[in-house]
PyMOL Python script that loads the backbone (N, CA, C, O; Angstrom):
from pymol import cmd

cmd.read_pdbstr("""\
ATOM      1  N   MET A   1     -44.324-132.690-160.207  1.00  0.00           N
ATOM      2  CA  MET A   1     -43.736-131.500-160.799  1.00  0.00           C
ATOM      3  C   MET A   1     -42.662-130.977-159.857  1.00  0.00           C
ATOM      4  O   MET A   1     -42.837-130.961-158.639  1.00  0.00           O
ATOM      5  N   LEU A   2     -41.559-130.552-160.437  1.00  0.00           N
ATOM      6  CA  LEU A   2     -40.454-129.995-159.679  1.00  0.00           C
ATOM      7  C   LEU A   2     -40.684-128.491-159.512  1.00  0.00           C
ATOM      8  O   LEU A   2     -40.806-127.763-160.497  1.00  0.00           O
ATOM      9  N   SER A   3     -40.742-128.041-158.279  1.00  0.00           N
ATOM     10  CA  SER A   3     -40.905-126.613-157.988  1.00  0.00           C
ATOM     11  C   SER A   3     -39.560-126.003-157.621  1.00  0.00           C
ATOM     12  O   SER A   3     -38.821-126.528-156.788  1.00  0.00           O
ATOM     13  N   ILE A   4     -39.269-124.894-158.260  1.00  0.00           N
ATOM     14  CA  ILE A   4     -38.049-124.146-157.952  1.00  0.00           C
ATOM     15  C   ILE A   4     -38.486-122.801-157.407  1.00  0.00           C
ATOM     16  O   ILE A   4     -39.122-122.014-158.109  1.00  0.00           O
ATOM     17  N   ASN A   5     -38.140-122.536-156.147  1.00  0.00           N
ATOM     18  CA  ASN A   5     -38.480-121.268-155.499  1.00  0.00           C
ATOM     19  C   ASN A   5     -37.286-120.328-155.603  1.00  0.00           C
ATOM     20  O   ASN A   5     -36.173-120.676-155.208  1.00  0.00           O
ATOM     21  N   ILE A   6     -37.527-119.142-156.135  1.00  0.00           N
ATOM     22  CA  ILE A   6     -36.469-118.157-156.330  1.00  0.00           C
ATOM     23  C   ILE A   6     -36.803-116.924-155.514  1.00  0.00           C
ATOM     24  O   ILE A   6     -37.891-116.358-155.623  1.00  0.00           O
ATOM     25  N   CYS A   7     -35.851-116.522-154.700  1.00  0.00           N
ATOM     26  CA  CYS A   7     -36.066-115.344-153.856  1.00  0.00           C
ATOM     27  C   CYS A   7     -36.145-114.093-154.720  1.00  0.00           C
ATOM     28  O   CYS A   7     -35.306-113.868-155.592  1.00  0.00           O
ATOM     29  N   VAL A   8     -37.164-113.287-154.464  1.00  0.00           N
ATOM     30  CA  VAL A   8     -37.310-112.004-155.145  1.00  0.00           C
ATOM     31  C   VAL A   8     -37.326-110.867-154.116  1.00  0.00           C
ATOM     32  O   VAL A   8     -37.776-109.758-154.406  1.00  0.00           O
ATOM     33  N   GLY A   9     -36.829-111.163-152.916  1.00  0.00           N
ATOM     34  CA  GLY A   9     -36.736-110.148-151.874  1.00  0.00           C
ATOM     35  C   GLY A   9     -35.679-109.107-152.223  1.00  0.00           C
ATOM     36  O   GLY A   9     -34.999-109.217-153.243  1.00  0.00           O
ATOM     37  N   SER A  10     -35.551-108.122-151.390  1.00  0.00           N
ATOM     38  CA  SER A  10     -34.684-106.966-151.666  1.00  0.00           C
ATOM     39  C   SER A  10     -33.248-107.334-152.015  1.00  0.00           C
ATOM     40  O   SER A  10     -32.730-106.900-153.044  1.00  0.00           O
ATOM     41  N   ALA A  11     -32.598-108.132-151.168  1.00  0.00           N
ATOM     42  CA  ALA A  11     -31.185-108.453-151.391  1.00  0.00           C
ATOM     43  C   ALA A  11     -31.000-109.249-152.680  1.00  0.00           C
ATOM     44  O   ALA A  11     -30.104-108.951-153.469  1.00  0.00           O
ATOM     45  N   CYS A  12     -31.834-110.249-152.894  1.00  0.00           N
ATOM     46  CA  CYS A  12     -31.710-111.068-154.101  1.00  0.00           C
ATOM     47  C   CYS A  12     -32.099-110.282-155.352  1.00  0.00           C
ATOM     48  O   CYS A  12     -31.525-110.480-156.422  1.00  0.00           O
ATOM     49  N   HIS A  13     -33.068-109.399-155.210  1.00  0.00           N
ATOM     50  CA  HIS A  13     -33.448-108.543-156.336  1.00  0.00           C
ATOM     51  C   HIS A  13     -32.232-107.727-156.789  1.00  0.00           C
ATOM     52  O   HIS A  13     -31.956-107.621-157.984  1.00  0.00           O
ATOM     53  N   LEU A  14     -31.524-107.162-155.837  1.00  0.00           N
ATOM     54  CA  LEU A  14     -30.345-106.363-156.162  1.00  0.00           C
ATOM     55  C   LEU A  14     -29.227-107.209-156.744  1.00  0.00           C
ATOM     56  O   LEU A  14     -28.388-106.702-157.489  1.00  0.00           O
ATOM     57  N   LYS A  15     -29.206-108.498-156.413  1.00  0.00           N
ATOM     58  CA  LYS A  15     -28.173-109.405-156.922  1.00  0.00           C
ATOM     59  C   LYS A  15     -28.554-110.033-158.258  1.00  0.00           C
ATOM     60  O   LYS A  15     -27.782-110.812-158.817  1.00  0.00           O
ATOM     61  N   GLY A  16     -29.738-109.704-158.777  1.00  0.00           N
ATOM     62  CA  GLY A  16     -30.104-110.149-160.112  1.00  0.00           C
ATOM     63  C   GLY A  16     -31.096-111.294-160.185  1.00  0.00           C
ATOM     64  O   GLY A  16     -31.046-112.090-161.123  1.00  0.00           O
ATOM     65  N   SER A  17     -31.997-111.397-159.219  1.00  0.00           N
ATOM     66  CA  SER A  17     -32.940-112.518-159.217  1.00  0.00           C
ATOM     67  C   SER A  17     -33.786-112.577-160.488  1.00  0.00           C
ATOM     68  O   SER A  17     -34.096-113.670-160.963  1.00  0.00           O
ATOM     69  N   TYR A  18     -34.162-111.443-161.044  1.00  0.00           N
ATOM     70  CA  TYR A  18     -35.000-111.474-162.243  1.00  0.00           C
ATOM     71  C   TYR A  18     -34.214-111.935-163.469  1.00  0.00           C
ATOM     72  O   TYR A  18     -34.789-112.524-164.385  1.00  0.00           O
ATOM     73  N   LYS A  19     -32.919-111.676-163.496  1.00  0.00           N
ATOM     74  CA  LYS A  19     -32.075-112.193-164.576  1.00  0.00           C
ATOM     75  C   LYS A  19     -31.929-113.706-164.446  1.00  0.00           C
ATOM     76  O   LYS A  19     -31.940-114.423-165.447  1.00  0.00           O
ATOM     77  N   VAL A  20     -31.794-114.190-163.216  1.00  0.00           N
ATOM     78  CA  VAL A  20     -31.720-115.628-162.970  1.00  0.00           C
ATOM     79  C   VAL A  20     -33.030-116.295-163.388  1.00  0.00           C
ATOM     80  O   VAL A  20     -33.014-117.350-164.021  1.00  0.00           O
ATOM     81  N   ILE A  21     -34.151-115.690-163.040  1.00  0.00           N
ATOM     82  CA  ILE A  21     -35.469-116.218-163.429  1.00  0.00           C
ATOM     83  C   ILE A  21     -35.574-116.290-164.949  1.00  0.00           C
ATOM     84  O   ILE A  21     -36.019-117.304-165.486  1.00  0.00           O
ATOM     85  N   ASP A  22     -35.177-115.242-165.641  1.00  0.00           N
ATOM     86  CA  ASP A  22     -35.231-115.222-167.107  1.00  0.00           C
ATOM     87  C   ASP A  22     -34.387-116.346-167.705  1.00  0.00           C
ATOM     88  O   ASP A  22     -34.822-117.029-168.633  1.00  0.00           O
ATOM     89  N   GLN A  23     -33.194-116.531-167.178  1.00  0.00           N
ATOM     90  CA  GLN A  23     -32.324-117.585-167.702  1.00  0.00           C
ATOM     91  C   GLN A  23     -32.917-118.966-167.437  1.00  0.00           C
ATOM     92  O   GLN A  23     -32.900-119.828-168.316  1.00  0.00           O
ATOM     93  N   LEU A  24     -33.438-119.176-166.240  1.00  0.00           N
ATOM     94  CA  LEU A  24     -34.050-120.470-165.933  1.00  0.00           C
ATOM     95  C   LEU A  24     -35.252-120.738-166.835  1.00  0.00           C
ATOM     96  O   LEU A  24     -35.435-121.856-167.316  1.00  0.00           O
ATOM     97  N   GLN A  25     -36.065-119.717-167.061  1.00  0.00           N
ATOM     98  CA  GLN A  25     -37.232-119.895-167.929  1.00  0.00           C
ATOM     99  C   GLN A  25     -36.810-120.264-169.348  1.00  0.00           C
ATOM    100  O   GLN A  25     -37.426-121.125-169.978  1.00  0.00           O
ATOM    101  N   LYS A  26     -35.780-119.627-169.843  1.00  0.00           N
ATOM    102  CA  LYS A  26     -35.283-119.952-171.186  1.00  0.00           C
ATOM    103  C   LYS A  26     -34.763-121.386-171.251  1.00  0.00           C
ATOM    104  O   LYS A  26     -34.989-122.084-172.240  1.00  0.00           O
ATOM    105  N   LEU A  27     -34.071-121.826-170.207  1.00  0.00           N
ATOM    106  CA  LEU A  27     -33.560-123.192-170.181  1.00  0.00           C
ATOM    107  C   LEU A  27     -34.697-124.210-170.084  1.00  0.00           C
ATOM    108  O   LEU A  27     -34.642-125.264-170.717  1.00  0.00           O
ATOM    109  N   ILE A  28     -35.710-123.902-169.306  1.00  0.00           N
ATOM    110  CA  ILE A  28     -36.886-124.780-169.208  1.00  0.00           C
ATOM    111  C   ILE A  28     -37.531-124.921-170.589  1.00  0.00           C
ATOM    112  O   ILE A  28     -37.891-126.025-170.999  1.00  0.00           O
ATOM    113  N   ASP A  29     -37.670-123.822-171.291  1.00  0.00           N
ATOM    114  CA  ASP A  29     -38.241-123.853-172.647  1.00  0.00           C
ATOM    115  C   ASP A  29     -37.335-124.636-173.604  1.00  0.00           C
ATOM    116  O   ASP A  29     -37.808-125.470-174.377  1.00  0.00           O
ATOM    117  N   GLU A  30     -36.038-124.359-173.542  1.00  0.00           N
ATOM    118  CA  GLU A  30     -35.072-124.999-174.436  1.00  0.00           C
ATOM    119  C   GLU A  30     -35.057-126.519-174.269  1.00  0.00           C
ATOM    120  O   GLU A  30     -34.929-127.253-175.249  1.00  0.00           O
ATOM    121  N   TYR A  31     -35.187-126.988-173.028  1.00  0.00           N
ATOM    122  CA  TYR A  31     -35.155-128.423-172.734  1.00  0.00           C
ATOM    123  C   TYR A  31     -36.555-129.050-172.697  1.00  0.00           C
ATOM    124  O   TYR A  31     -36.714-130.205-172.301  1.00  0.00           O
ATOM    125  N   ASN A  32     -37.552-128.286-173.107  1.00  0.00           N
ATOM    126  CA  ASN A  32     -38.944-128.776-173.144  1.00  0.00           C
ATOM    127  C   ASN A  32     -39.395-129.375-171.814  1.00  0.00           C
ATOM    128  O   ASN A  32     -39.931-130.483-171.774  1.00  0.00           O
ATOM    129  N   LEU A  33     -39.177-128.644-170.739  1.00  0.00           N
ATOM    130  CA  LEU A  33     -39.532-129.121-169.409  1.00  0.00           C
ATOM    131  C   LEU A  33     -40.686-128.329-168.788  1.00  0.00           C
ATOM    132  O   LEU A  33     -40.862-128.347-167.570  1.00  0.00           O
ATOM    133  N   LYS A  34     -41.465-127.642-169.612  1.00  0.00           N
ATOM    134  CA  LYS A  34     -42.568-126.815-169.097  1.00  0.00           C
ATOM    135  C   LYS A  34     -43.564-127.624-168.281  1.00  0.00           C
ATOM    136  O   LYS A  34     -44.147-127.109-167.327  1.00  0.00           O
ATOM    137  N   GLU A  35     -43.763-128.874-168.642  1.00  0.00           N
ATOM    138  CA  GLU A  35     -44.735-129.722-167.942  1.00  0.00           C
ATOM    139  C   GLU A  35     -44.162-130.345-166.683  1.00  0.00           C
ATOM    140  O   GLU A  35     -44.899-130.929-165.888  1.00  0.00           O
ATOM    141  N   LYS A  36     -42.841-130.227-166.490  1.00  0.00           N
ATOM    142  CA  LYS A  36     -42.201-130.905-165.364  1.00  0.00           C
ATOM    143  C   LYS A  36     -41.585-129.958-164.336  1.00  0.00           C
ATOM    144  O   LYS A  36     -41.301-130.364-163.209  1.00  0.00           O
ATOM    145  N   VAL A  37     -41.378-128.701-164.719  1.00  0.00           N
ATOM    146  CA  VAL A  37     -40.695-127.748-163.837  1.00  0.00           C
ATOM    147  C   VAL A  37     -41.500-126.462-163.757  1.00  0.00           C
ATOM    148  O   VAL A  37     -41.952-125.935-164.774  1.00  0.00           O
ATOM    149  N   GLU A  38     -41.674-125.963-162.541  1.00  0.00           N
ATOM    150  CA  GLU A  38     -42.331-124.663-162.370  1.00  0.00           C
ATOM    151  C   GLU A  38     -41.455-123.753-161.523  1.00  0.00           C
ATOM    152  O   GLU A  38     -40.828-124.186-160.556  1.00  0.00           O
ATOM    153  N   LEU A  39     -41.429-122.496-161.905  1.00  0.00           N
ATOM    154  CA  LEU A  39     -40.691-121.474-161.158  1.00  0.00           C
ATOM    155  C   LEU A  39     -41.676-120.715-160.293  1.00  0.00           C
ATOM    156  O   LEU A  39     -42.776-120.371-160.727  1.00  0.00           O
ATOM    157  N   LYS A  40     -41.263-120.460-159.060  1.00  0.00           N
ATOM    158  CA  LYS A  40     -42.103-119.695-158.142  1.00  0.00           C
ATOM    159  C   LYS A  40     -41.248-118.620-157.485  1.00  0.00           C
ATOM    160  O   LYS A  40     -40.138-118.889-157.026  1.00  0.00           O
ATOM    161  N   GLY A  41     -41.768-117.416-157.447  1.00  0.00           N
ATOM    162  CA  GLY A  41     -41.107-116.348-156.717  1.00  0.00           C
ATOM    163  C   GLY A  41     -41.437-116.480-155.238  1.00  0.00           C
ATOM    164  O   GLY A  41     -42.552-116.851-154.873  1.00  0.00           O
ATOM    165  N   GLN A  42     -40.476-116.178-154.403  1.00  0.00           N
ATOM    166  CA  GLN A  42     -40.678-116.261-152.957  1.00  0.00           C
ATOM    167  C   GLN A  42     -39.837-115.181-152.297  1.00  0.00           C
ATOM    168  O   GLN A  42     -38.732-114.869-152.741  1.00  0.00           O
ATOM    169  N   PHE A  43     -40.380-114.623-151.235  1.00  0.00           N
ATOM    170  CA  PHE A  43     -39.595-113.636-150.509  1.00  0.00           C
ATOM    171  C   PHE A  43     -38.605-114.348-149.607  1.00  0.00           C
ATOM    172  O   PHE A  43     -38.667-115.571-149.483  1.00  0.00           O
ATOM    173  N   CYS A  44     -37.741-113.662-149.007  1.00  0.00           N
ATOM    174  CA  CYS A  44     -36.538-114.094-148.302  1.00  0.00           C
ATOM    175  C   CYS A  44     -36.491-115.582-147.932  1.00  0.00           C
ATOM    176  O   CYS A  44     -37.382-116.123-147.277  1.00  0.00           O
ATOM    177  N   LEU A  45     -35.413-116.204-148.383  1.00  0.00           N
ATOM    178  CA  LEU A  45     -35.137-117.592-148.031  1.00  0.00           C
ATOM    179  C   LEU A  45     -34.099-117.668-146.917  1.00  0.00           C
ATOM    180  O   LEU A  45     -33.733-118.759-146.480  1.00  0.00           O
ATOM    181  N   GLY A  46     -33.623-116.510-146.458  1.00  0.00           N
ATOM    182  CA  GLY A  46     -32.724-116.469-145.313  1.00  0.00           C
ATOM    183  C   GLY A  46     -31.240-116.539-145.622  1.00  0.00           C
ATOM    184  O   GLY A  46     -30.438-116.744-144.710  1.00  0.00           O
ATOM    185  N   TYR A  47     -30.852-116.376-146.869  1.00  0.00           N
ATOM    186  CA  TYR A  47     -29.440-116.444-147.241  1.00  0.00           C
ATOM    187  C   TYR A  47     -29.036-115.161-147.968  1.00  0.00           C
ATOM    188  O   TYR A  47     -28.489-115.206-149.070  1.00  0.00           O
ATOM    189  N   CYS A  48     -29.305-114.048-147.354  1.00  0.00           N
ATOM    190  CA  CYS A  48     -29.174-112.738-147.996  1.00  0.00           C
ATOM    191  C   CYS A  48     -27.741-112.341-148.336  1.00  0.00           C
ATOM    192  O   CYS A  48     -27.532-111.487-149.197  1.00  0.00           O
ATOM    193  N   THR A  49     -26.755-112.937-147.681  1.00  0.00           N
ATOM    194  CA  THR A  49     -25.372-112.543-147.948  1.00  0.00           C
ATOM    195  C   THR A  49     -24.763-113.315-149.104  1.00  0.00           C
ATOM    196  O   THR A  49     -23.660-112.998-149.550  1.00  0.00           O
ATOM    197  N   GLU A  50     -25.460-114.314-149.588  1.00  0.00           N
ATOM    198  CA  GLU A  50     -24.971-115.132-150.703  1.00  0.00           C
ATOM    199  C   GLU A  50     -25.474-114.527-152.013  1.00  0.00           C
ATOM    200  O   GLU A  50     -25.843-113.354-152.060  1.00  0.00           O
ATOM    201  N   GLY A  51     -25.487-115.336-153.077  1.00  0.00           N
ATOM    202  CA  GLY A  51     -26.033-114.886-154.359  1.00  0.00           C
ATOM    203  C   GLY A  51     -27.546-114.951-154.301  1.00  0.00           C
ATOM    204  O   GLY A  51     -28.132-114.903-153.220  1.00  0.00           O
ATOM    205  N   VAL A  52     -28.174-115.058-155.444  1.00  0.00           N
ATOM    206  CA  VAL A  52     -29.631-115.178-155.511  1.00  0.00           C
ATOM    207  C   VAL A  52     -30.002-116.543-154.926  1.00  0.00           C
ATOM    208  O   VAL A  52     -29.514-117.574-155.388  1.00  0.00           O
ATOM    209  N   SER A  53     -30.857-116.543-153.924  1.00  0.00           N
ATOM    210  CA  SER A  53     -31.240-117.790-153.259  1.00  0.00           C
ATOM    211  C   SER A  53     -32.305-118.522-154.058  1.00  0.00           C
ATOM    212  O   SER A  53     -33.327-117.953-154.442  1.00  0.00           O
ATOM    213  N   VAL A  54     -32.035-119.804-154.296  1.00  0.00           N
ATOM    214  CA  VAL A  54     -32.933-120.667-155.048  1.00  0.00           C
ATOM    215  C   VAL A  54     -33.094-121.959-154.252  1.00  0.00           C
ATOM    216  O   VAL A  54     -32.109-122.572-153.841  1.00  0.00           O
ATOM    217  N   ARG A  55     -34.346-122.366-154.040  1.00  0.00           N
ATOM    218  CA  ARG A  55     -34.595-123.581-153.264  1.00  0.00           C
ATOM    219  C   ARG A  55     -35.279-124.632-154.127  1.00  0.00           C
ATOM    220  O   ARG A  55     -36.258-124.362-154.822  1.00  0.00           O
ATOM    221  N   ILE A  56     -34.731-125.831-154.057  1.00  0.00           N
ATOM    222  CA  ILE A  56     -35.362-127.013-154.628  1.00  0.00           C
ATOM    223  C   ILE A  56     -35.511-127.991-153.474  1.00  0.00           C
ATOM    224  O   ILE A  56     -34.538-128.344-152.808  1.00  0.00           O
ATOM    225  N   GLU A  57     -36.736-128.417-153.253  1.00  0.00           N
ATOM    226  CA  GLU A  57     -37.060-129.253-152.107  1.00  0.00           C
ATOM    227  C   GLU A  57     -36.579-128.528-150.857  1.00  0.00           C
ATOM    228  O   GLU A  57     -37.029-127.411-150.602  1.00  0.00           O
ATOM    229  N   GLU A  58     -35.695-129.110-150.078  1.00  0.00           N
ATOM    230  CA  GLU A  58     -35.244-128.443-148.852  1.00  0.00           C
ATOM    231  C   GLU A  58     -33.838-127.856-148.977  1.00  0.00           C
ATOM    232  O   GLU A  58     -33.308-127.329-147.998  1.00  0.00           O
ATOM    233  N   LYS A  59     -33.236-127.934-150.134  1.00  0.00           N
ATOM    234  CA  LYS A  59     -31.874-127.436-150.312  1.00  0.00           C
ATOM    235  C   LYS A  59     -31.895-126.058-150.970  1.00  0.00           C
ATOM    236  O   LYS A  59     -32.623-125.827-151.936  1.00  0.00           O
ATOM    237  N   VAL A  60     -31.082-125.148-150.429  1.00  0.00           N
ATOM    238  CA  VAL A  60     -30.989-123.788-150.961  1.00  0.00           C
ATOM    239  C   VAL A  60     -29.638-123.618-151.651  1.00  0.00           C
ATOM    240  O   VAL A  60     -28.593-123.973-151.105  1.00  0.00           O
ATOM    241  N   TYR A  61     -29.684-123.076-152.842  1.00  0.00           N
ATOM    242  CA  TYR A  61     -28.498-122.815-153.657  1.00  0.00           C
ATOM    243  C   TYR A  61     -28.352-121.311-153.819  1.00  0.00           C
ATOM    244  O   TYR A  61     -29.335-120.574-153.745  1.00  0.00           O
ATOM    245  N   SER A  62     -27.129-120.859-154.040  1.00  0.00           N
ATOM    246  CA  SER A  62     -26.871-119.449-154.320  1.00  0.00           C
ATOM    247  C   SER A  62     -26.410-119.327-155.762  1.00  0.00           C
ATOM    248  O   SER A  62     -25.371-119.865-156.145  1.00  0.00           O
ATOM    249  N   LEU A  63     -27.199-118.610-156.558  1.00  0.00           N
ATOM    250  CA  LEU A  63     -26.893-118.494-157.979  1.00  0.00           C
ATOM    251  C   LEU A  63     -26.493-117.080-158.358  1.00  0.00           C
ATOM    252  O   LEU A  63     -26.862-116.095-157.719  1.00  0.00           O
ATOM    253  N   LYS A  64     -25.724-117.034-159.423  1.00  0.00           N
ATOM    254  CA  LYS A  64     -25.373-115.790-160.095  1.00  0.00           C
ATOM    255  C   LYS A  64     -25.660-116.031-161.563  1.00  0.00           C
ATOM    256  O   LYS A  64     -25.836-117.175-161.982  1.00  0.00           O
ATOM    257  N   GLU A  65     -25.708-114.987-162.334  1.00  0.00           N
ATOM    258  CA  GLU A  65     -25.949-115.151-163.771  1.00  0.00           C
ATOM    259  C   GLU A  65     -24.956-116.133-164.386  1.00  0.00           C
ATOM    260  O   GLU A  65     -25.298-116.880-165.302  1.00  0.00           O
ATOM    261  N   SER A  66     -23.745-116.127-163.885  1.00  0.00           N
ATOM    262  CA  SER A  66     -22.680-116.937-164.477  1.00  0.00           C
ATOM    263  C   SER A  66     -22.797-118.434-164.205  1.00  0.00           C
ATOM    264  O   SER A  66     -22.177-119.225-164.915  1.00  0.00           O
ATOM    265  N   ASN A  67     -23.573-118.852-163.197  1.00  0.00           N
ATOM    266  CA  ASN A  67     -23.644-120.282-162.903  1.00  0.00           C
ATOM    267  C   ASN A  67     -25.048-120.880-163.057  1.00  0.00           C
ATOM    268  O   ASN A  67     -25.288-122.003-162.614  1.00  0.00           O
ATOM    269  N   VAL A  68     -25.958-120.159-163.667  1.00  0.00           N
ATOM    270  CA  VAL A  68     -27.333-120.649-163.822  1.00  0.00           C
ATOM    271  C   VAL A  68     -27.375-121.889-164.714  1.00  0.00           C
ATOM    272  O   VAL A  68     -28.032-122.871-164.369  1.00  0.00           O
ATOM    273  N   LYS A  69     -26.695-121.858-165.835  1.00  0.00           N
ATOM    274  CA  LYS A  69     -26.752-122.995-166.762  1.00  0.00           C
ATOM    275  C   LYS A  69     -26.152-124.245-166.125  1.00  0.00           C
ATOM    276  O   LYS A  69     -26.711-125.334-166.256  1.00  0.00           O
ATOM    277  N   GLU A  70     -25.040-124.101-165.449  1.00  0.00           N
ATOM    278  CA  GLU A  70     -24.414-125.235-164.763  1.00  0.00           C
ATOM    279  C   GLU A  70     -25.358-125.808-163.696  1.00  0.00           C
ATOM    280  O   GLU A  70     -25.523-127.023-163.598  1.00  0.00           O
ATOM    281  N   PHE A  71     -25.968-124.933-162.908  1.00  0.00           N
ATOM    282  CA  PHE A  71     -26.939-125.353-161.903  1.00  0.00           C
ATOM    283  C   PHE A  71     -28.089-126.110-162.563  1.00  0.00           C
ATOM    284  O   PHE A  71     -28.491-127.170-162.084  1.00  0.00           O
ATOM    285  N   PHE A  72     -28.610-125.579-163.643  1.00  0.00           N
ATOM    286  CA  PHE A  72     -29.734-126.199-164.338  1.00  0.00           C
ATOM    287  C   PHE A  72     -29.361-127.596-164.818  1.00  0.00           C
ATOM    288  O   PHE A  72     -30.129-128.542-164.643  1.00  0.00           O
ATOM    289  N   GLN A  73     -28.197-127.722-165.414  1.00  0.00           N
ATOM    290  CA  GLN A  73     -27.771-129.009-165.943  1.00  0.00           C
ATOM    291  C   GLN A  73     -27.502-130.033-164.837  1.00  0.00           C
ATOM    292  O   GLN A  73     -27.799-131.216-165.000  1.00  0.00           O
ATOM    293  N   GLN A  74     -26.947-129.584-163.727  1.00  0.00           N
ATOM    294  CA  GLN A  74     -26.587-130.513-162.655  1.00  0.00           C
ATOM    295  C   GLN A  74     -27.748-130.838-161.718  1.00  0.00           C
ATOM    296  O   GLN A  74     -27.858-131.969-161.244  1.00  0.00           O
ATOM    297  N   GLU A  75     -28.603-129.878-161.448  1.00  0.00           N
ATOM    298  CA  GLU A  75     -29.637-130.075-160.439  1.00  0.00           C
ATOM    299  C   GLU A  75     -31.044-130.230-161.005  1.00  0.00           C
ATOM    300  O   GLU A  75     -31.798-131.097-160.563  1.00  0.00           O
ATOM    301  N   VAL A  76     -31.394-129.415-161.956  1.00  0.00           N
ATOM    302  CA  VAL A  76     -32.784-129.389-162.424  1.00  0.00           C
ATOM    303  C   VAL A  76     -33.077-130.528-163.392  1.00  0.00           C
ATOM    304  O   VAL A  76     -34.075-131.230-163.224  1.00  0.00           O
ATOM    305  N   ILE A  77     -32.248-130.725-164.380  1.00  0.00           N
ATOM    306  CA  ILE A  77     -32.524-131.748-165.390  1.00  0.00           C
ATOM    307  C   ILE A  77     -32.658-133.126-164.745  1.00  0.00           C
ATOM    308  O   ILE A  77     -33.604-133.857-165.037  1.00  0.00           O
ATOM    309  N   ARG A  78     -31.734-133.480-163.884  1.00  0.00           N
ATOM    310  CA  ARG A  78     -31.801-134.827-163.300  1.00  0.00           C
ATOM    311  C   ARG A  78     -33.033-135.005-162.429  1.00  0.00           C
ATOM    312  O   ARG A  78     -33.625-136.084-162.427  1.00  0.00           O
ATOM    313  N   ARG A  79     -33.433-133.988-161.696  1.00  0.00           N
ATOM    314  CA  ARG A  79     -34.640-134.087-160.865  1.00  0.00           C
ATOM    315  C   ARG A  79     -35.915-134.109-161.704  1.00  0.00           C
ATOM    316  O   ARG A  79     -36.871-134.807-161.366  1.00  0.00           O
ATOM    317  N   ALA A  80     -35.929-133.359-162.777  1.00  0.00           N
ATOM    318  CA  ALA A  80     -37.111-133.279-163.625  1.00  0.00           C
ATOM    319  C   ALA A  80     -37.368-134.581-164.367  1.00  0.00           C
ATOM    320  O   ALA A  80     -38.506-134.876-164.731  1.00  0.00           O
ATOM    321  N   LYS A  81     -36.333-135.348-164.590  1.00  0.00           N
ATOM    322  CA  LYS A  81     -36.490-136.591-165.346  1.00  0.00           C
ATOM    323  C   LYS A  81     -36.833-137.790-164.469  1.00  0.00           C
ATOM    324  O   LYS A  81     -37.053-138.887-164.982  1.00  0.00           O
ATOM    325  N   LEU A  82     -36.882-137.595-163.170  1.00  0.00           N
ATOM    326  CA  LEU A  82     -37.235-138.709-162.262  1.00  0.00           C
ATOM    327  C   LEU A  82     -38.693-139.077-162.375  1.00  0.00           C
ATOM    328  O   LEU A  82     -39.155-139.988-161.687  1.00  0.00           O
TER     329      LEU A  82
END
""", "prot")
cmd.dss("prot")
cmd.show_as("cartoon", "prot")
cmd.util.cbc("prot")
cmd.orient("prot")
């Protein structure tokens, strides 16, 4: 199972982490990946000056509402299908 850790700490919360979580959950449902992808909330990932911090494996990405779908298509779908 692919785990996606999303920061819900103070800085990321203010940058819209819950909106990012909502969008990711909708995309997981839309692509029928509930059995392959799980979202986990996590406090500070250490990238507070960037966008909402999201970690897959050891790589951290900075997301905004505007790039969630692109991130999902480029990073999540390909990993979930392995």
